[in-house]
C-alpha positions in Angstrom: 180.2 121.3 151.3 182.3 119.5 149.2 185.8 120.6 148.8 186.9 119.9 145.2 190.4 120.7 144.1 191.3 122.1 140.9 193.7 119.9 139.1 197.0 120.9 136.9 200.5 120.6 135.9 202.9 121.7 138.9 206.1 121.1 136.6 204.3 123.1 133.8 203.1 125.5 136.5 206.8 126.2 137.7 208.4 126.4 134.1 205.8 129.0 133.2 206.2 131.0 136.4 210.1 131.2 135.5 208.7 132.4 131.9 206.7 134.9 133.5 209.0 136.2 136.8 206.0 135.1 139.4 205.5 132.5 141.8 204.5 128.8 141.0 201.3 129.5 143.0 200.0 132.6 140.7 201.4 130.3 137.9 199.1 127.5 138.8 196.7 130.0 139.1 197.0 131.0 135.4 197.2 127.7 134.3 193.8 127.0 135.9 192.4 129.8 133.6 193.0 127.9 130.4 196.4 130.0 129.8 199.1 127.1 129.2 200.6 129.2 126.1 203.4 131.6 127.6 202.5 134.4 125.2 198.8 134.2 126.0 199.5 133.6 129.6 201.7 136.9 129.6 198.7 138.7 127.7 196.2 137.6 130.5 198.2 138.9 133.1 199.4 141.7 132.0 196.8 142.9 129.7 197.1 146.0 127.3 194.7 148.0 124.8 197.0 147.3 122.2 195.9 143.6 122.5 192.5 144.5 121.2 191.9 143.3 118.0 190.6 145.0 114.7 187.5 145.9 115.1 186.4 145.4 111.3 187.3 141.5 111.7 183.6 141.5 113.7 181.3 140.8 110.4 179.3 143.3 109.4 181.1 146.2 111.7 182.3 147.4 108.4 178.9 147.5 106.9 178.1 149.2 110.3 180.4 151.9 110.3 180.1 152.9 106.6 176.0 153.3 107.0 176.4 155.7 110.3 178.9 157.4 108.2 176.5 158.1 105.4 174.2 159.2 108.3 176.6 161.8 109.6 177.6 163.2 106.2 174.3 163.2 104.8 172.9 164.8 108.4 170.1 162.2 108.5 168.4 161.2 111.6 169.4 158.7 113.5 167.4 156.9 116.6 169.1 154.7 119.5 167.0 152.1 120.7 168.5 150.4 124.1 167.5 147.7 126.2 166.9 148.9 130.1 169.5 147.3 131.8 172.8 147.8 132.9 174.0 146.7 129.9 171.3 148.5 127.1 171.6 151.8 129.2 175.8 152.1 128.9 175.4 151.1 125.3 172.9 153.4 124.6 174.9 156.2 126.7 178.3 155.4 124.8 176.6 155.4 121.2 175.1 158.8 121.9 178.0 160.3 122.9 180.0 159.4 120.3 177.3 159.9 117.5 177.1 163.9 119.1 181.4 164.1 118.9 180.4 163.6 114.9 178.1 166.4 115.0 174.8 164.1 114.8 172.6 165.1 117.8 170.4 161.3 117.3 167.2 160.8 119.4 167.3 158.2 122.0 164.9 155.7 123.5 164.7 152.6 126.1 161.0 151.0 126.7 159.0 151.4 129.7 159.6 147.1 130.8 155.7 146.9 132.6 153.5 148.8 129.4 156.2 148.0 126.5 157.6 144.8 127.3 161.2 143.5 126.5 163.1 144.6 123.1 161.8 145.7 119.9 158.2 145.4 121.0 155.6 147.4 118.2 154.8 149.3 121.3 157.8 150.5 122.0 158.9 151.0 118.3 155.8 153.3 118.2 156.3 155.0 120.8 160.6 156.0 120.0 159.0 157.2 116.8 156.1 159.3 118.1 157.8 162.1 117.1 159.3 161.7 113.5 160.5 158.7 111.4 164.1 158.1 111.4 166.2 157.2 108.9 168.5 155.1 110.5 166.8 152.6 113.4 170.3 151.4 115.8 168.9 148.7 118.4 171.3 148.1 121.0 171.4 144.9 123.1 168.1 143.3 121.7 166.5 142.7 118.1 168.6 139.2 117.3 165.4 137.5 117.8 162.9 140.0 116.6 162.3 139.5 112.8 158.7 140.7 113.1 159.7 143.8 114.6 162.9 144.3 112.3 160.1 143.6 109.2 157.9 146.3 111.0 160.7 148.8 111.1 162.0 148.0 107.2 158.4 148.3 105.9 158.4 152.1 107.0 161.4 152.5 104.6 164.2 152.8 107.7 167.6 151.5 107.5 168.5 149.0 110.7 171.4 148.4 112.6 171.0 145.7 115.4 174.0 145.2 117.7 173.4 142.3 120.4 175.0 139.4 121.8 171.9 137.5 122.7 171.7 133.9 121.2 170.1 133.5 118.1 166.8 131.0 117.8 167.5 130.7 113.8 165.6 133.7 112.7 167.3 135.6 109.3 169.0 138.9 109.8 168.6 140.0 106.0 166.5 142.9 107.2 169.2 144.5 109.3 173.0 144.9 109.8 173.7 142.6 112.7 176.5 142.7 114.5 176.1 139.8 117.3 179.6 137.5 117.5 177.2 134.2 118.4 175.2 134.6 115.0 178.3 135.2 112.9 181.9 135.0 114.3 183.8 132.2 115.2 183.6 131.0 118.8 187.4 131.5 119.9 187.3 134.6 118.9 188.7 137.3 121.5 185.5 139.6 121.4 183.3 136.3 121.2 182.0 137.2 125.1 181.5 140.6 124.8 178.0 142.2 125.6 176.7 144.7 124.0 178.8 148.0 125.4 181.7 146.1 124.5 180.6 145.6 120.9 179.2 149.2 120.8 182.7 150.3 121.7 184.2 148.2 119.0 181.9 150.1 116.6 182.9 153.5 118.2 186.7 152.2 117.7 185.4 150.9 113.9 184.2 154.4 113.3 187.1 156.3 114.4 189.6 154.2 112.4 187.3 154.4 109.2 187.2 158.6 109.5 190.7 159.0 110.6 191.4 157.5 106.9 189.1 160.2 105.8 190.9 162.7 107.7 188.2 163.7 109.8 189.6 166.1 112.3 186.8 165.0 114.7 188.6 161.6 114.5 191.4 162.7 116.0 189.8 164.5 118.7 187.9 161.6 120.4 189.5 159.3 122.9 188.2 156.5 123.3 189.6 155.4 126.8 187.0 157.9 128.0 184.1 155.6 127.3 185.9 152.5 129.0 184.2 153.7 132.4 180.7 153.0 130.7 182.2 149.7 129.3 183.2 148.6 132.5 180.1 148.7 134.0 178.0 147.4 131.5 180.5 144.2 131.0 180.9 143.7 134.5 177.0 144.0 135.3 176.1 141.7 132.5 177.9 139.0 133.9 179.9 137.9 130.4 183.3 136.0 131.0 185.7 138.5 132.4 188.6 137.2 129.6 190.1 137.5 126.4 188.7 141.5 125.5 185.9 141.7 127.8 189.3 141.4 130.9 191.0 144.1 129.0 188.0 146.8 128.8 187.0 146.0 132.2 190.4 146.2 133.5 191.0 149.6 132.2 187.5 150.8 132.7 187.3 149.8 136.4 190.7 152.3 136.9 188.7 154.7 134.5 185.8 154.9 136.8 187.9 156.2 140.1 188.7 159.2 137.6 185.8 159.2 135.4 184.8 163.1 134.3 181.4 161.7 133.5 179.2 163.7 135.9 176.4 161.0 136.2 178.6 158.2 137.2 180.6 160.8 139.6 176.5 161.4 140.9 175.9 157.6 141.1 179.0 156.7 142.9 178.4 159.4 145.8 174.7 158.4 145.7 175.9 154.5 146.2 177.9 155.4 149.2 181.2 155.1 147.7 183.9 157.6 149.4 185.2 160.2 146.5 188.8 158.3 145.4 188.6 155.1 146.8 189.1 152.5 144.4 185.5 150.8 142.5 185.6 146.9 142.4 183.7 144.8 140.7 181.7 144.2 143.7 181.0 148.1 143.7 179.8 147.7 140.3 177.5 144.2 140.7 176.2 145.3 144.2 176.0 149.5 144.4 176.1 150.8 140.9 174.5 147.9 138.6 171.2 147.9 140.7 170.6 151.7 141.1 170.3 151.5 137.5 168.8 148.5 136.8 166.1 149.4 139.9 164.9 151.8 137.6 164.2 149.7 134.7 162.8 146.8 136.7 160.1 149.5 138.2 159.9 152.7 136.7 161.5 154.4 133.8 164.9 153.5 132.6 165.2 157.0 131.1 166.1 158.2 134.4 169.6 156.7 134.5 170.3 157.2 130.9 169.3 160.9 131.4 171.7 161.1 134.1 174.8 159.4 132.5 174.3 161.8 129.6 174.3 164.6 131.8 176.7 167.3 132.3 175.1 169.3 135.5 176.4 167.4 138.7 173.7 168.8 140.6 170.7 167.6 138.6 172.8 164.0 138.1 173.2 163.7 141.7 169.4 164.3 142.4 168.9 161.5 139.6 171.1 159.2 141.5 169.1 159.5 145.1 166.1 159.2 143.4 167.3 156.0 141.7 168.4 155.1 145.4 164.5 155.3 146.7 163.5 153.2 143.6 166.1 150.8 144.3 164.8 150.4 148.1 161.6 150.2 146.9 162.4 147.3 144.9 164.2 145.7 147.9 161.3 145.7 150.0 159.1 144.4 146.7 162.1 141.8 146.6 161.8 140.5 150.0 157.9 139.9 149.8 158.8 137.8 146.7 161.6 136.0 148.2 159.8 134.8 151.0 156.8 134.1 149.0 158.6 131.5 146.6 160.5 129.9 149.6 157.3 129.1 150.9 156.1 127.5 147.6 159.1 125.2 147.3 158.7 123.8 150.6 155.0 123.0 150.2 155.6 121.9 146.8 158.8 120.2 147.7 160.6 122.0 144.5 164.7 122.2 146.4 166.0 118.6 145.0 164.8 119.2 141.2 167.0 119.8 139.0 165.3 123.0 137.7 163.1 124.9 140.4 160.2 126.5 138.6 158.1 128.6 140.9 154.8 130.8 140.2 152.5 133.7 141.3 150.9 136.1 139.1 151.0 138.7 141.8 154.9 138.7 141.8 156.2 142.1 140.2 158.0 141.0 136.9 160.5 143.8 137.8 162.2 141.4 140.5 161.8 137.8 139.3 165.3 137.8 137.7 166.6 138.8 141.1 164.4 136.1 143.0 165.9 133.9 140.5 169.3 134.5 141.0 169.1 134.5 144.6 167.6 131.1 144.8 169.7 129.4 142.4 172.7 130.4 144.8 170.6 129.1 148.1 169.7 125.9 146.3 172.8 125.6 143.6 170.7 124.6 140.7 169.0 126.8 137.9 165.4 128.6 138.9 163.4 129.8 136.6 160.5 132.5 138.4 157.4 133.3 136.9 155.2 136.8 137.6 152.6 138.8 136.8 150.0 137.8 133.6 150.2 139.2 130.3 147.2 138.1 128.9 147.5 134.3 129.2 151.1 134.0 129.8 153.2 134.3 132.7 156.6 136.3 132.3 159.2 134.7 134.0 163.2 135.0 134.5 165.6 132.1 134.8 169.2 132.1 136.4 171.7 128.9 135.9 174.5 127.2 137.6 177.6 126.7 135.8 177.6 123.6 133.7 174.1 123.9 132.6 172.7 125.6 129.4 169.4 126.9 130.2 169.1 128.7 126.4 170.1 125.2 125.1 167.4 123.8 127.4 164.5 126.0 126.6 164.7 125.2 123.1 164.2 121.6 123.9 160.9 123.2 125.6 159.6 125.8 123.0 156.4 124.3 121.9 155.1 125.2 125.6 156.7 128.7 125.5 155.6 132.3 124.1 158.5 134.2 124.0 162.0 133.0 125.1 165.7 133.8 124.8 168.8 134.9 126.4 172.4 133.5 127.3 173.1 130.0 129.0 173.2 131.5 132.1 170.1 133.8 132.4 167.0 133.7 130.3 163.6 135.5 129.7 160.5 133.3 129.1 156.8 133.4 129.2 154.7 130.4 129.5 150.8 130.0 129.3 148.9 129.4 133.2 147.9 126.5 132.0 151.0 124.9 130.9 152.7 125.7 133.9 153.3 122.4 135.1 153.7 120.5 132.0 156.6 123.0 131.4 158.1 122.6 135.0 158.4 118.7 134.3 159.4 119.1 130.4 162.7 121.3 131.4 163.5 119.0 134.6 163.4 116.2 132.1 165.1 118.1 129.6 167.9 118.5 132.0 168.2 114.9 133.0 168.5 114.0 129.4 170.8 116.1 128.8 173.4 116.3 131.9 172.8 112.9 133.2 170.0 111.7 136.0 172.7 111.3 138.8 173.9 114.8 138.2 175.0 116.2 141.6 173.9 119.7 142.0 174.7 119.7 146.1 177.1 122.5 146.8 180.6 122.6 146.9 183.7 124.7 147.2 186.0 124.9 144.4 189.3 125.3 145.9 192.7 126.7 143.4 195.3 125.7 146.0 196.1 123.7 149.0 199.3 126.3 150.9 201.5 126.3 153.3 200.9 128.9 156.0 204.1 130.4 155.4 203.1 130.6 151.4 200.6 133.7 152.8 202.5 137.2 153.0 202.3 140.0 151.5 204.7 139.3 148.0 201.3 136.7 147.2 198.7 139.2 148.0 200.6 141.8 145.6 200.8 139.3 142.9 196.9 137.8 143.4 196.5 141.8 142.3 197.5 140.7 138.7 194.1 138.8 138.4 191.8 141.6 138.9 189.4 142.2 137.8 187.6 139.1 139.4 183.9 137.9 137.9 182.5 135.4 135.1 185.2 133.1 133.7 187.9 134.4 136.2 186.6 133.4 139.6 188.2 135.1 142.4 190.5 132.0 143.9 190.0 130.0 147.5 193.0 128.5 149.1 192.6 125.8 151.6 194.6 126.0 154.7 195.4 122.3 156.9 195.7 122.0 160.5 195.0 125.6 161.4 194.5 126.0 165.5 192.8 129.4 166.3 194.0 130.6 169.5 190.8 132.5 170.4 187.2 132.2 169.5 185.8 134.6 166.5 184.2 137.7 167.7 180.9 138.9 166.2 180.9 142.4 164.9 178.5 145.0 163.0 175.2 145.6 163.0 173.8 142.2 160.7 173.8 139.0 163.0 176.1 136.1 161.7 179.9 138.4 160.5 182.6 137.3 162.5 186.2 138.8 163.0 189.2 136.2 163.9 192.8 135.5 163.1 194.5 133.2 161.6 198.0 132.0 163.1 200.8 131.8 160.4 203.7 130.8 162.2 206.6 132.6 164.0 204.1 134.6 165.8 202.4 135.8 162.8 198.5 136.5 162.4 196.3 137.1 159.3 193.0 138.8 160.0 190.0 137.2 158.6 186.2 137.8 158.4 183.5 135.6 158.4 180.3 136.8 156.6 176.6 135.6 157.3 178.3 132.3 159.2 175.1 132.2 161.4 176.4 130.1 164.6 178.5 127.9 162.3 181.9 129.5 163.3 185.1 127.5 163.0 185.8 126.6 166.9 189.2 127.2 168.9 191.6 125.0 170.2 190.8 122.3 167.3 192.6 121.2 164.1 190.6 122.6 161.5 191.2 123.5 157.6 190.0 126.2 156.4 188.7 127.5 152.8 190.0 131.2 152.1 190.0 134.1 149.8 193.3 136.2 149.9 193.2 139.8 149.5 194.1 143.5 150.5 191.2 145.3 152.5 191.0 148.7 151.7 189.6 151.3 153.9 189.8 155.1 154.7 192.8 155.0 151.8 194.7 152.1 153.8 195.4 148.5 152.8 196.2 145.8 155.2 196.3 141.5 154.5 192.6 139.7 155.2 191.2 136.5 154.5 187.7 136.3 153.9 186.3 132.3 155.3 184.8 130.6 152.2 183.9 127.3 154.4 186.0 125.3 157.5 185.4 121.5 158.5 187.6 119.7 161.1 190.7 118.6 159.6 191.1 114.8 159.4 193.3 114.0 162.5 190.9 116.0 164.4 187.7 114.3 163.1 
């Protein structure tokens, strides 16, 4: 892999470090994240809930709050309609809980993916309202581009609020109160990259704020911090940039997860194999908690995790969490089969070097195509779109991109070949007629070459933040790196280079999975740093040779103890050695 070092101003890093009372190393990492202004850098390094902006600065949020208050005061029927992924489920849970606090018992609903498709489909709307027509319909994590469905709801005399963060295809929002920063708010707003659960938290904040001006006693009894566990789960799982207000709510919400009073989350944590009292990390959300919630929406009925998160009986919640475990195992088995078939198709059609890999098979389960797209994108370092099950004459698919390529923007150039499409720059949903699949593959690849250049280099690379001297690696540095947490989209964990290292012992394999190794990195003065290499097969660094290492640094926490540890990302022979 290519090694690419981040560029930064060393003098500015030294000055910023002095101002923040941190090392030049940490100051350089802050600069690389775009924070050259000392005050903004300080807010990034030590985020506070008080730094959250006035919720009423979001366009239409005040209108939405007033309409919700009208429903509360008139005891009107409210229907909360959420998407079936983690963002949608946590958004729905949060809003239902807040409405209950203010005396409303809303009905709530998530569509069945296999039967009703994504978002505000006619079938989903009809089932949602099968037990009665609400006065107020609140759609979460969907609806921005659902013009026909919005009209369908409004024709029934129902008021509609849409809280969403998907990009708009230019449709009108005249039929509803739309809260969507990508449609209305300036790009630099600190809430601009929030996912739906973050926006629902802002809505709840606005509701509490307005009710307090009206001297409603219930507004003083609610503690919005209690909802940050839900906000953190949805924010991390939805892969939005962990910067600005996302960073604030994720940082405090992740801490909240450890001590959450929510029975459903406690049950999910235990069923996921996380020990009681252990710190919860973004990795835990991304690879343990989130997939179990998503699995139900992908393969079964997302009402199961929703009822779990809303539940108050731990035994009942734990039973649901164990059921989610079984569904997740089923999802993993299906996923393995589809991944093998997709890899075979890539080899057979020689697609691995195309700017965008497009594969399809009508037998592939639509609930796993997004996961497969993500795995293939990481494997081949380029955008991937995977189409699965047929719906009439259309194949339904999901795409994942790489940094620097906006898939939504590229799909807009192909829309004459598409049925439904939309999403975020990094993740899209799309459908295409079976007969047009080859034409679409050609069009999307031509579009990427036109927008990003024919010589676009998508070969794998390691993005290194800094080159360290072994003497830099110490407990103080590891403690400072903790200030950058939580890592995620937009705030990637830094990778460091160590030059001319000579291992004194061959790495030892460990664990049940082949390709995992332990070794020690000499730091000089007789000190060593324990290191691990995950899934390195036989390509492990050799002993007694001068090598350069690309590593991540952090605390290894296990059994309530912590110790310094490096994680190997890549290695190569030092220039003098080669």
